C-alpha positions, 0 to 999 in steps of 0.5 A, a space after each residue: 705101640 707101632 714104633 718107627 725107628 731109624 738107626 735101628 740096624 747099626 750098632 745099638 740099634 738092633 739091641 734096642 729094637 730087640 727090647 721094644 719088640 720083646 716088650 710086645 711093641 711093633 717095629 719099623 726100621 728105617 733101612 737105606 740098604 738091602 743089608 740094613 733091611 735084612 737085618 731089621 727083618 732077622 730080628 722081627 721088624 719091619 724095614 722102610 726103604 729110605 735114608 736121613 736126607 729122604 724127608 718124605 720117607 721120614 715123614 711117612 714112617 712117623 705118620 704110620 707109627 704111634 711113636 718115633 725114636 730117632 737113633 740114626 746120626 752120620 756124615 762127615 765129622 770134619 764138616 761139623 755144620 753139615 752134621 748139624 743141618 742133616 740131623 736138624 732136618 730129619 728131626 724136624 721132619 720127624 717131630 712135625 709128623 709125629 705130633 701128639 706122639 711119643 718122640 724120643 731123639 739121640 744126642 750124646 753126653 759130650 754136649 755137656 760142659 766138662 770139669 765136673 759131674 753135670 746133671 740132666 738140668 745143666 744146659 749143654 755147651 755151644 763151643 763144646 766137642 759135640 756142640 753141633 748136636 745141640 740144635 737137634 736137641 732143642 729141635 726135638 724138645 721144641 716138639 715136645 719130644 724127650 732127648 736121651 744122651 748117651 755116654 760116649 762109649 755104649 759097650 757091648 758085643 762087636 763094639 765098633 766105637 771108642 773103645 775098639 779105636 783106643 785098642 787099635 791105637 795101642 797094638 799099632 802104636 806099642 803103648 797104651 796111651 792117656 792124656 795127661 795124668 789120666 784122671 779125666 772120668 769116662 762116661 760109659 753104659 752097656 748096650 743092653 741098659 742103654 736099650 732098656 733106657 730108650 724103651 722106658 723113654 718112649 712108653 714113660 718119659 714126660 714131654 720135654 725130658 732130657 735123660 742120660 744113659 750113663 751107668 758109671 763114669 771111669 777114669 781114663 787111666 783105668 781104660 788105658 791100664 786095662 787095655 795095656 795088661 791085656 795087650 802086654 804093652 806099657 802105658 804112656 802118659 801124653 801132653 796135649 800136643 802128643 795126643 793129637 798125633 798119637 790118636 787117629 785125629 786131633 779131635 780124637 785126642 781132645 775127645 780122649 782127654 776130655 773130662 766129662 763126668 755125668 750124673 744120671 740120677 734124674 734119669 733113673 728116678 724119673 724112669 726107675 731105670 736101674 742099669 745092671 749089666 757088667 761095667 766097661 772095665 769088666 767087659 774089656 775083661 770078659 767080653 770079645 774086645 780083644 778077640 775082635 781087634 785081633 
């Protein structure tokens, strides 16, 4: 299969591109810069210059391919309406051009309601933390595509997501903090397991599938305690009010305090997906997180 990929040169994207190529697929990746194009070519993929705002390049890439994988997402998180507009417009352009072809788009488990373990059958929460991603999900499903909801932490080498943010905050403040009692559960998945899921989704997922890229749910206090021990700093429990000024933004404080456990049982059964890579706490112990943060 010739797969057109957006987001193939980002953090998770290169691992996904490598997984697709190793399985015998050809890949063309959207590249908005010379650096992105060079990274794709170094992996063995072709590069198509363009951006998410360039709907013509999206349509062209999708029309020339046998399947489409949309992972790119970006913009100003202070303007969620613009995030929604950009993402939905890109998905509509891809979906129209990919009619009748495998089409997989990406979302996140933070679209789901909190306080209980949710499944692939649960409706997203329009008023939740990541409600701005729901229109994109709906657009993809409307074209007969499949949606992969990734855990908020997709961990692995050279991670520059939420976990490095926690480490940097602990270094700067001298404490590794959590909100309340820290019992809120944090979904996570290793990047290579996520890549396997994306490939399986393209190859096998029935039209209209909602899939969860989650290997485990980790108590947030355990994450904070591991960071504290590795840095030699104490842990600290913060009220939501204090967390809003301790973490980089009130939005991030809300994210770090969210109790959002997610089941991926349906995904595992549907696609025979079985995560095998190290868990988040093991990755914190043996990976490059603290070397990179230093």
